[in-house]
mmCIF file of the N, C-alpha and C atoms, coordinates in Angstrom:
data_MODEL
# 
_entry.id   MODEL 
# 
loop_
_atom_site.group_PDB 
_atom_site.id 
_atom_site.type_symbol 
_atom_site.label_atom_id 
_atom_site.label_alt_id 
_atom_site.label_comp_id 
_atom_site.label_asym_id 
_atom_site.label_entity_id 
_atom_site.label_seq_id 
_atom_site.pdbx_PDB_ins_code 
_atom_site.Cartn_x 
_atom_site.Cartn_y 
_atom_site.Cartn_z 
_atom_site.occupancy 
_atom_site.B_iso_or_equiv 
_atom_site.pdbx_formal_charge 
_atom_site.auth_seq_id 
_atom_site.auth_comp_id 
_atom_site.auth_asym_id 
_atom_site.auth_atom_id 
_atom_site.pdbx_PDB_model_num 
ATOM 1   N N  . UNK A 1 1  ? -18.253 -18.112 -4.494  1.00 0.00 ? 1  UNK A N  1 
ATOM 2   C CA . UNK A 1 1  ? -18.675 -16.924 -3.775  1.00 0.00 ? 1  UNK A CA 1 
ATOM 3   C C  . UNK A 1 1  ? -18.982 -15.831 -4.791  1.00 0.00 ? 1  UNK A C  1 
ATOM 4   N N  . UNK A 1 2  ? -20.071 -15.125 -4.562  1.00 0.00 ? 2  UNK A N  1 
ATOM 5   C CA . UNK A 1 2  ? -20.451 -14.063 -5.493  1.00 0.00 ? 2  UNK A CA 1 
ATOM 6   C C  . UNK A 1 2  ? -19.545 -12.846 -5.311  1.00 0.00 ? 2  UNK A C  1 
ATOM 7   N N  . UNK A 1 3  ? -19.525 -12.000 -6.326  1.00 0.00 ? 3  UNK A N  1 
ATOM 8   C CA . UNK A 1 3  ? -18.693 -10.805 -6.283  1.00 0.00 ? 3  UNK A CA 1 
ATOM 9   C C  . UNK A 1 3  ? -19.164 -9.870  -5.172  1.00 0.00 ? 3  UNK A C  1 
ATOM 10  N N  . UNK A 1 4  ? -20.478 -9.783  -4.964  1.00 0.00 ? 4  UNK A N  1 
ATOM 11  C CA . UNK A 1 4  ? -21.000 -8.926  -3.902  1.00 0.00 ? 4  UNK A CA 1 
ATOM 12  C C  . UNK A 1 4  ? -20.502 -9.384  -2.539  1.00 0.00 ? 4  UNK A C  1 
ATOM 13  N N  . UNK A 1 5  ? -20.491 -10.689 -2.318  1.00 0.00 ? 5  UNK A N  1 
ATOM 14  C CA . UNK A 1 5  ? -19.983 -11.212 -1.052  1.00 0.00 ? 5  UNK A CA 1 
ATOM 15  C C  . UNK A 1 5  ? -18.483 -10.988 -0.923  1.00 0.00 ? 5  UNK A C  1 
ATOM 16  N N  . UNK A 1 6  ? -17.759 -11.103 -2.026  1.00 0.00 ? 6  UNK A N  1 
ATOM 17  C CA . UNK A 1 6  ? -16.318 -10.854 -1.991  1.00 0.00 ? 6  UNK A CA 1 
ATOM 18  C C  . UNK A 1 6  ? -16.033 -9.406  -1.612  1.00 0.00 ? 6  UNK A C  1 
ATOM 19  N N  . UNK A 1 7  ? -16.837 -8.475  -2.112  1.00 0.00 ? 7  UNK A N  1 
ATOM 20  C CA . UNK A 1 7  ? -16.669 -7.062  -1.778  1.00 0.00 ? 7  UNK A CA 1 
ATOM 21  C C  . UNK A 1 7  ? -16.947 -6.827  -0.298  1.00 0.00 ? 7  UNK A C  1 
ATOM 22  N N  . UNK A 1 8  ? -17.987 -7.466  0.219   1.00 0.00 ? 8  UNK A N  1 
ATOM 23  C CA . UNK A 1 8  ? -18.300 -7.321  1.650   1.00 0.00 ? 8  UNK A CA 1 
ATOM 24  C C  . UNK A 1 8  ? -17.175 -7.867  2.527   1.00 0.00 ? 8  UNK A C  1 
ATOM 25  N N  . UNK A 1 9  ? -16.618 -9.012  2.119   1.00 0.00 ? 9  UNK A N  1 
ATOM 26  C CA . UNK A 1 9  ? -15.504 -9.589  2.873   1.00 0.00 ? 9  UNK A CA 1 
ATOM 27  C C  . UNK A 1 9  ? -14.298 -8.655  2.836   1.00 0.00 ? 9  UNK A C  1 
ATOM 28  N N  . UNK A 1 10 ? -13.987 -8.131  1.666   1.00 0.00 ? 10 UNK A N  1 
ATOM 29  C CA . UNK A 1 10 ? -12.857 -7.207  1.532   1.00 0.00 ? 10 UNK A CA 1 
ATOM 30  C C  . UNK A 1 10 ? -13.067 -5.958  2.384   1.00 0.00 ? 10 UNK A C  1 
ATOM 31  N N  . UNK A 1 11 ? -14.248 -5.351  2.283   1.00 0.00 ? 11 UNK A N  1 
ATOM 32  C CA . UNK A 1 11 ? -14.525 -4.120  3.033   1.00 0.00 ? 11 UNK A CA 1 
ATOM 33  C C  . UNK A 1 11 ? -14.473 -4.377  4.537   1.00 0.00 ? 11 UNK A C  1 
ATOM 34  N N  . UNK A 1 12 ? -15.089 -5.445  4.989   1.00 0.00 ? 12 UNK A N  1 
ATOM 35  C CA . UNK A 1 12 ? -15.067 -5.765  6.409   1.00 0.00 ? 12 UNK A CA 1 
ATOM 36  C C  . UNK A 1 12 ? -13.675 -6.033  6.925   1.00 0.00 ? 12 UNK A C  1 
ATOM 37  N N  . UNK A 1 13 ? -12.883 -6.747  6.148   1.00 0.00 ? 13 UNK A N  1 
ATOM 38  C CA . UNK A 1 13 ? -11.506 -7.038  6.534   1.00 0.00 ? 13 UNK A CA 1 
ATOM 39  C C  . UNK A 1 13 ? -10.678 -5.763  6.601   1.00 0.00 ? 13 UNK A C  1 
ATOM 40  N N  . UNK A 1 14 ? -10.822 -4.904  5.604   1.00 0.00 ? 14 UNK A N  1 
ATOM 41  C CA . UNK A 1 14 ? -10.067 -3.653  5.589   1.00 0.00 ? 14 UNK A CA 1 
ATOM 42  C C  . UNK A 1 14 ? -10.439 -2.768  6.779   1.00 0.00 ? 14 UNK A C  1 
ATOM 43  N N  . UNK A 1 15 ? -11.713 -2.715  7.116   1.00 0.00 ? 15 UNK A N  1 
ATOM 44  C CA . UNK A 1 15 ? -12.151 -1.908  8.251   1.00 0.00 ? 15 UNK A CA 1 
ATOM 45  C C  . UNK A 1 15 ? -11.593 -2.457  9.555   1.00 0.00 ? 15 UNK A C  1 
ATOM 46  N N  . UNK A 1 16 ? -11.686 -3.763  9.751   1.00 0.00 ? 16 UNK A N  1 
ATOM 47  C CA . UNK A 1 16 ? -11.171 -4.348  10.993  1.00 0.00 ? 16 UNK A CA 1 
ATOM 48  C C  . UNK A 1 16 ? -9.658  -4.186  11.120  1.00 0.00 ? 16 UNK A C  1 
ATOM 49  N N  . UNK A 1 17 ? -8.941  -4.380  10.025  1.00 0.00 ? 17 UNK A N  1 
ATOM 50  C CA . UNK A 1 17 ? -7.481  -4.212  10.060  1.00 0.00 ? 17 UNK A CA 1 
ATOM 51  C C  . UNK A 1 17 ? -7.117  -2.763  10.360  1.00 0.00 ? 17 UNK A C  1 
ATOM 52  N N  . UNK A 1 18 ? -7.787  -1.819  9.694   1.00 0.00 ? 18 UNK A N  1 
ATOM 53  C CA . UNK A 1 18 ? -7.446  -0.413  9.914   1.00 0.00 ? 18 UNK A CA 1 
ATOM 54  C C  . UNK A 1 18 ? -7.833  0.036   11.320  1.00 0.00 ? 18 UNK A C  1 
ATOM 55  N N  . UNK A 1 19 ? -8.909  -0.499  11.874  1.00 0.00 ? 19 UNK A N  1 
ATOM 56  C CA . UNK A 1 19 ? -9.255  -0.174  13.255  1.00 0.00 ? 19 UNK A CA 1 
ATOM 57  C C  . UNK A 1 19 ? -8.200  -0.701  14.219  1.00 0.00 ? 19 UNK A C  1 
ATOM 58  N N  . UNK A 1 20 ? -7.766  -1.928  14.006  1.00 0.00 ? 20 UNK A N  1 
ATOM 59  C CA . UNK A 1 20 ? -6.735  -2.507  14.873  1.00 0.00 ? 20 UNK A CA 1 
ATOM 60  C C  . UNK A 1 20 ? -5.430  -1.721  14.770  1.00 0.00 ? 20 UNK A C  1 
ATOM 61  N N  . UNK A 1 21 ? -5.042  -1.373  13.548  1.00 0.00 ? 21 UNK A N  1 
ATOM 62  C CA . UNK A 1 21 ? -3.817  -0.593  13.363  1.00 0.00 ? 21 UNK A CA 1 
ATOM 63  C C  . UNK A 1 21 ? -3.956  0.823   13.918  1.00 0.00 ? 21 UNK A C  1 
ATOM 64  N N  . UNK A 1 22 ? -5.140  1.388   13.808  1.00 0.00 ? 22 UNK A N  1 
ATOM 65  C CA . UNK A 1 22 ? -5.372  2.723   14.355  1.00 0.00 ? 22 UNK A CA 1 
ATOM 66  C C  . UNK A 1 22 ? -5.281  2.752   15.867  1.00 0.00 ? 22 UNK A C  1 
ATOM 67  N N  . UNK A 1 23 ? -5.690  1.683   16.509  1.00 0.00 ? 23 UNK A N  1 
ATOM 68  C CA . UNK A 1 23 ? -5.628  1.616   17.968  1.00 0.00 ? 23 UNK A CA 1 
ATOM 69  C C  . UNK A 1 23 ? -4.239  1.254   18.480  1.00 0.00 ? 23 UNK A C  1 
ATOM 70  N N  . UNK A 1 24 ? -3.474  0.500   17.700  1.00 0.00 ? 24 UNK A N  1 
ATOM 71  C CA . UNK A 1 24 ? -2.194  0.006   18.201  1.00 0.00 ? 24 UNK A CA 1 
ATOM 72  C C  . UNK A 1 24 ? -0.973  0.698   17.604  1.00 0.00 ? 24 UNK A C  1 
ATOM 73  N N  . UNK A 1 25 ? -1.062  1.166   16.359  1.00 0.00 ? 25 UNK A N  1 
ATOM 74  C CA . UNK A 1 25 ? 0.124   1.708   15.687  1.00 0.00 ? 25 UNK A CA 1 
ATOM 75  C C  . UNK A 1 25 ? 0.059   3.231   15.584  1.00 0.00 ? 25 UNK A C  1 
ATOM 76  N N  . UNK A 1 26 ? -0.935  3.721   14.870  1.00 0.00 ? 26 UNK A N  1 
ATOM 77  C CA . UNK A 1 26 ? -1.039  5.164   14.638  1.00 0.00 ? 26 UNK A CA 1 
ATOM 78  C C  . UNK A 1 26 ? -2.487  5.514   14.317  1.00 0.00 ? 26 UNK A C  1 
ATOM 79  N N  . UNK A 1 27 ? -2.979  6.621   14.850  1.00 0.00 ? 27 UNK A N  1 
ATOM 80  C CA . UNK A 1 27 ? -4.353  7.034   14.538  1.00 0.00 ? 27 UNK A CA 1 
ATOM 81  C C  . UNK A 1 27 ? -4.564  7.376   13.063  1.00 0.00 ? 27 UNK A C  1 
ATOM 82  N N  . UNK A 1 28 ? -3.491  7.571   12.322  1.00 0.00 ? 28 UNK A N  1 
ATOM 83  C CA . UNK A 1 28 ? -3.633  7.859   10.890  1.00 0.00 ? 28 UNK A CA 1 
ATOM 84  C C  . UNK A 1 28 ? -4.252  6.695   10.124  1.00 0.00 ? 28 UNK A C  1 
ATOM 85  N N  . UNK A 1 29 ? -4.212  5.493   10.681  1.00 0.00 ? 29 UNK A N  1 
ATOM 86  C CA . UNK A 1 29 ? -4.836  4.343   10.031  1.00 0.00 ? 29 UNK A CA 1 
ATOM 87  C C  . UNK A 1 29 ? -6.353  4.481   9.967   1.00 0.00 ? 29 UNK A C  1 
ATOM 88  N N  . UNK A 1 30 ? -6.932  5.335   10.811  1.00 0.00 ? 30 UNK A N  1 
ATOM 89  C CA . UNK A 1 30 ? -8.378  5.551   10.768  1.00 0.00 ? 30 UNK A CA 1 
ATOM 90  C C  . UNK A 1 30 ? -8.803  6.215   9.460   1.00 0.00 ? 30 UNK A C  1 
ATOM 91  N N  . UNK A 1 31 ? -7.867  6.842   8.772   1.00 0.00 ? 31 UNK A N  1 
ATOM 92  C CA . UNK A 1 31 ? -8.169  7.425   7.457   1.00 0.00 ? 31 UNK A CA 1 
ATOM 93  C C  . UNK A 1 31 ? -8.590  6.316   6.493   1.00 0.00 ? 31 UNK A C  1 
ATOM 94  N N  . UNK A 1 32 ? -7.947  5.162   6.579   1.00 0.00 ? 32 UNK A N  1 
ATOM 95  C CA . UNK A 1 32 ? -8.329  4.034   5.723   1.00 0.00 ? 32 UNK A CA 1 
ATOM 96  C C  . UNK A 1 32 ? -9.751  3.584   6.029   1.00 0.00 ? 32 UNK A C  1 
ATOM 97  N N  . UNK A 1 33 ? -10.107 3.566   7.308   1.00 0.00 ? 33 UNK A N  1 
ATOM 98  C CA . UNK A 1 33 ? -11.475 3.209   7.692   1.00 0.00 ? 33 UNK A CA 1 
ATOM 99  C C  . UNK A 1 33 ? -12.471 4.172   7.047   1.00 0.00 ? 33 UNK A C  1 
ATOM 100 N N  . UNK A 1 34 ? -12.165 5.461   7.121   1.00 0.00 ? 34 UNK A N  1 
ATOM 101 C CA . UNK A 1 34 ? -13.039 6.462   6.505   1.00 0.00 ? 34 UNK A CA 1 
ATOM 102 C C  . UNK A 1 34 ? -13.125 6.314   5.002   1.00 0.00 ? 34 UNK A C  1 
ATOM 103 N N  . UNK A 1 35 ? -11.991 6.004   4.363   1.00 0.00 ? 35 UNK A N  1 
ATOM 104 C CA . UNK A 1 35 ? -11.976 5.825   2.911   1.00 0.00 ? 35 UNK A CA 1 
ATOM 105 C C  . UNK A 1 35 ? -12.856 4.641   2.498   1.00 0.00 ? 35 UNK A C  1 
ATOM 106 N N  . UNK A 1 36 ? -12.749 3.538   3.217   1.00 0.00 ? 36 UNK A N  1 
ATOM 107 C CA . UNK A 1 36 ? -13.567 2.360   2.895   1.00 0.00 ? 36 UNK A CA 1 
ATOM 108 C C  . UNK A 1 36 ? -15.047 2.686   3.074   1.00 0.00 ? 36 UNK A C  1 
ATOM 109 N N  . UNK A 1 37 ? -15.372 3.371   4.160   1.00 0.00 ? 37 UNK A N  1 
ATOM 110 C CA . UNK A 1 37 ? -16.766 3.748   4.402   1.00 0.00 ? 37 UNK A CA 1 
ATOM 111 C C  . UNK A 1 37 ? -17.308 4.675   3.324   1.00 0.00 ? 37 UNK A C  1 
ATOM 112 N N  . UNK A 1 38 ? -16.521 5.672   2.938   1.00 0.00 ? 38 UNK A N  1 
ATOM 113 C CA . UNK A 1 38 ? -16.957 6.584   1.878   1.00 0.00 ? 38 UNK A CA 1 
ATOM 114 C C  . UNK A 1 38 ? -17.125 5.862   0.548   1.00 0.00 ? 38 UNK A C  1 
ATOM 115 N N  . UNK A 1 39 ? -16.225 4.929   0.259   1.00 0.00 ? 39 UNK A N  1 
ATOM 116 C CA . UNK A 1 39 ? -16.325 4.170   -0.983  1.00 0.00 ? 39 UNK A CA 1 
ATOM 117 C C  . UNK A 1 39 ? -17.599 3.320   -0.995  1.00 0.00 ? 39 UNK A C  1 
ATOM 118 N N  . UNK A 1 40 ? -17.921 2.698   0.127   1.00 0.00 ? 40 UNK A N  1 
ATOM 119 C CA . UNK A 1 40 ? -19.152 1.913   0.216   1.00 0.00 ? 40 UNK A CA 1 
ATOM 120 C C  . UNK A 1 40 ? -20.380 2.803   0.026   1.00 0.00 ? 40 UNK A C  1 
ATOM 121 N N  . UNK A 1 41 ? -20.345 3.973   0.629   1.00 0.00 ? 41 UNK A N  1 
ATOM 122 C CA . UNK A 1 41 ? -21.474 4.898   0.520   1.00 0.00 ? 41 UNK A CA 1 
ATOM 123 C C  . UNK A 1 41 ? -21.656 5.394   -0.915  1.00 0.00 ? 41 UNK A C  1 
ATOM 124 N N  . UNK A 1 42 ? -20.567 5.820   -1.549  1.00 0.00 ? 42 UNK A N  1 
ATOM 125 C CA . UNK A 1 42 ? -20.711 6.327   -2.916  1.00 0.00 ? 42 UNK A CA 1 
ATOM 126 C C  . UNK A 1 42 ? -21.100 5.225   -3.880  1.00 0.00 ? 42 UNK A C  1 
ATOM 127 N N  . UNK A 1 43 ? -20.626 4.000   -3.659  1.00 0.00 ? 43 UNK A N  1 
ATOM 128 C CA . UNK A 1 43 ? -20.989 2.913   -4.573  1.00 0.00 ? 43 UNK A CA 1 
ATOM 129 C C  . UNK A 1 43 ? -22.464 2.544   -4.452  1.00 0.00 ? 43 UNK A C  1 
ATOM 130 N N  . UNK A 1 44 ? -23.048 2.768   -3.280  1.00 0.00 ? 44 UNK A N  1 
ATOM 131 C CA . UNK A 1 44 ? -24.482 2.502   -3.116  1.00 0.00 ? 44 UNK A CA 1 
ATOM 132 C C  . UNK A 1 44 ? -25.312 3.457   -3.960  1.00 0.00 ? 44 UNK A C  1 
ATOM 133 N N  . UNK A 1 45 ? -24.836 4.684   -4.128  1.00 0.00 ? 45 UNK A N  1 
ATOM 134 C CA . UNK A 1 45 ? -25.595 5.678   -4.881  1.00 0.00 ? 45 UNK A CA 1 
ATOM 135 C C  . UNK A 1 45 ? -25.242 5.701   -6.359  1.00 0.00 ? 45 UNK A C  1 
ATOM 136 N N  . UNK A 1 46 ? -23.976 5.442   -6.694  1.00 0.00 ? 46 UNK A N  1 
ATOM 137 C CA . UNK A 1 46 ? -23.560 5.569   -8.090  1.00 0.00 ? 46 UNK A CA 1 
ATOM 138 C C  . UNK A 1 46 ? -23.465 4.237   -8.820  1.00 0.00 ? 46 UNK A C  1 
ATOM 139 N N  . UNK A 1 47 ? -23.306 3.143   -8.073  1.00 0.00 ? 47 UNK A N  1 
ATOM 140 C CA . UNK A 1 47 ? -23.133 1.837   -8.697  1.00 0.00 ? 47 UNK A CA 1 
ATOM 141 C C  . UNK A 1 47 ? -21.707 1.577   -9.150  1.00 0.00 ? 47 UNK A C  1 
ATOM 142 N N  . UNK A 1 48 ? -20.803 2.539   -8.942  1.00 0.00 ? 48 UNK A N  1 
ATOM 143 C CA . UNK A 1 48 ? -19.409 2.382   -9.341  1.00 0.00 ? 48 UNK A CA 1 
ATOM 144 C C  . UNK A 1 48 ? -18.598 1.892   -8.146  1.00 0.00 ? 48 UNK A C  1 
ATOM 145 N N  . UNK A 1 49 ? -17.942 0.743   -8.323  1.00 0.00 ? 49 UNK A N  1 
ATOM 146 C CA . UNK A 1 49 ? -17.117 0.173   -7.262  1.00 0.00 ? 49 UNK A CA 1 
ATOM 147 C C  . UNK A 1 49 ? -15.838 -0.379  -7.884  1.00 0.00 ? 49 UNK A C  1 
ATOM 148 N N  . UNK A 1 50 ? -14.697 0.247   -7.576  1.00 0.00 ? 50 UNK A N  1 
ATOM 149 C CA . UNK A 1 50 ? -13.435 -0.222  -8.147  1.00 0.00 ? 50 UNK A CA 1 
ATOM 150 C C  . UNK A 1 50 ? -13.123 -1.679  -7.780  1.00 0.00 ? 50 UNK A C  1 
ATOM 151 N N  . UNK A 1 51 ? -13.456 -2.077  -6.571  1.00 0.00 ? 51 UNK A N  1 
ATOM 152 C CA . UNK A 1 51 ? -13.198 -3.460  -6.149  1.00 0.00 ? 51 UNK A CA 1 
ATOM 153 C C  . UNK A 1 51 ? -14.001 -4.445  -6.999  1.00 0.00 ? 51 UNK A C  1 
ATOM 154 N N  . UNK A 1 52 ? -15.200 -4.066  -7.381  1.00 0.00 ? 52 UNK A N  1 
ATOM 155 C CA . UNK A 1 52 ? -16.023 -4.943  -8.222  1.00 0.00 ? 52 UNK A CA 1 
ATOM 156 C C  . UNK A 1 52 ? -15.361 -5.165  -9.579  1.00 0.00 ? 52 UNK A C  1 
ATOM 157 N N  . UNK A 1 53 ? -14.814 -4.109  -10.154 1.00 0.00 ? 53 UNK A N  1 
ATOM 158 C CA . UNK A 1 53 ? -14.143 -4.247  -11.448 1.00 0.00 ? 53 UNK A CA 1 
ATOM 159 C C  . UNK A 1 53 ? -12.934 -5.163  -11.330 1.00 0.00 ? 53 UNK A C  1 
ATOM 160 N N  . UNK A 1 54 ? -12.181 -5.020  -10.248 1.00 0.00 ? 54 UNK A N  1 
ATOM 161 C CA . UNK A 1 54 ? -11.003 -5.869  -10.043 1.00 0.00 ? 54 UNK A CA 1 
ATOM 162 C C  . UNK A 1 54 ? -11.410 -7.322  -9.858  1.00 0.00 ? 54 UNK A C  1 
ATOM 163 N N  . UNK A 1 55 ? -12.425 -7.558  -9.039  1.00 0.00 ? 55 UNK A N  1 
ATOM 164 C CA . UNK A 1 55 ? -12.882 -8.939  -8.806  1.00 0.00 ? 55 UNK A CA 1 
ATOM 165 C C  . UNK A 1 55 ? -13.434 -9.580  -10.073 1.00 0.00 ? 55 UNK A C  1 
ATOM 166 N N  . UNK A 1 56 ? -14.115 -8.798  -10.899 1.00 0.00 ? 56 UNK A N  1 
ATOM 167 C CA . UNK A 1 56 ? -14.644 -9.348  -12.160 1.00 0.00 ? 56 UNK A CA 1 
ATOM 168 C C  . UNK A 1 56 ? -13.485 -9.794  -13.065 1.00 0.00 ? 56 UNK A C  1 
ATOM 169 N N  . UNK A 1 57 ? -12.422 -8.986  -13.148 1.00 0.00 ? 57 UNK A N  1 
ATOM 170 C CA . UNK A 1 57 ? -11.272 -9.352  -13.971 1.00 0.00 ? 57 UNK A CA 1 
ATOM 171 C C  . UNK A 1 57 ? -10.566 -10.582 -13.408 1.00 0.00 ? 57 UNK A C  1 
ATOM 172 N N  . UNK A 1 58 ? -10.453 -10.646 -12.092 1.00 0.00 ? 58 UNK A N  1 
ATOM 173 C CA . UNK A 1 58 ? -9.790  -11.808 -11.470 1.00 0.00 ? 58 UNK A CA 1 
ATOM 174 C C  . UNK A 1 58 ? -10.612 -13.075 -11.645 1.00 0.00 ? 58 UNK A C  1 
ATOM 175 N N  . UNK A 1 59 ? -11.924 -12.941 -11.606 1.00 0.00 ? 59 UNK A N  1 
ATOM 176 C CA . UNK A 1 59 ? -12.790 -14.111 -11.715 1.00 0.00 ? 59 UNK A CA 1 
ATOM 177 C C  . UNK A 1 59 ? -12.780 -14.688 -13.137 1.00 0.00 ? 59 UNK A C  1 
ATOM 178 N N  . UNK A 1 60 ? -12.589 -13.808 -14.137 1.00 0.00 ? 60 UNK A N  1 
ATOM 179 C CA . UNK A 1 60 ? -12.550 -14.283 -15.514 1.00 0.00 ? 60 UNK A CA 1 
ATOM 180 C C  . UNK A 1 60 ? -11.317 -15.123 -15.765 1.00 0.00 ? 60 UNK A C  1 
ATOM 181 N N  . UNK A 1 61 ? -10.262 -14.812 -15.044 1.00 0.00 ? 61 UNK A N  1 
ATOM 182 C CA . UNK A 1 61 ? -9.156  -15.702 -15.111 1.00 0.00 ? 61 UNK A CA 1 
ATOM 183 C C  . UNK A 1 61 ? -7.926  -15.342 -15.749 1.00 0.00 ? 61 UNK A C  1 
# 
């Protein structure tokens, strides 16, 4: 799996989990949803993605 696909899987999973937790546990979990969305938006413009750096290090082994 490519790093780009791994990032999409991570972001989608984090959003779905935070939405579920926001609806069932506490609305404060929606902050995580906003953080993931903002991170995706800024990475589209700047090219900087912390998750990409982590995945690259993990993939090297």
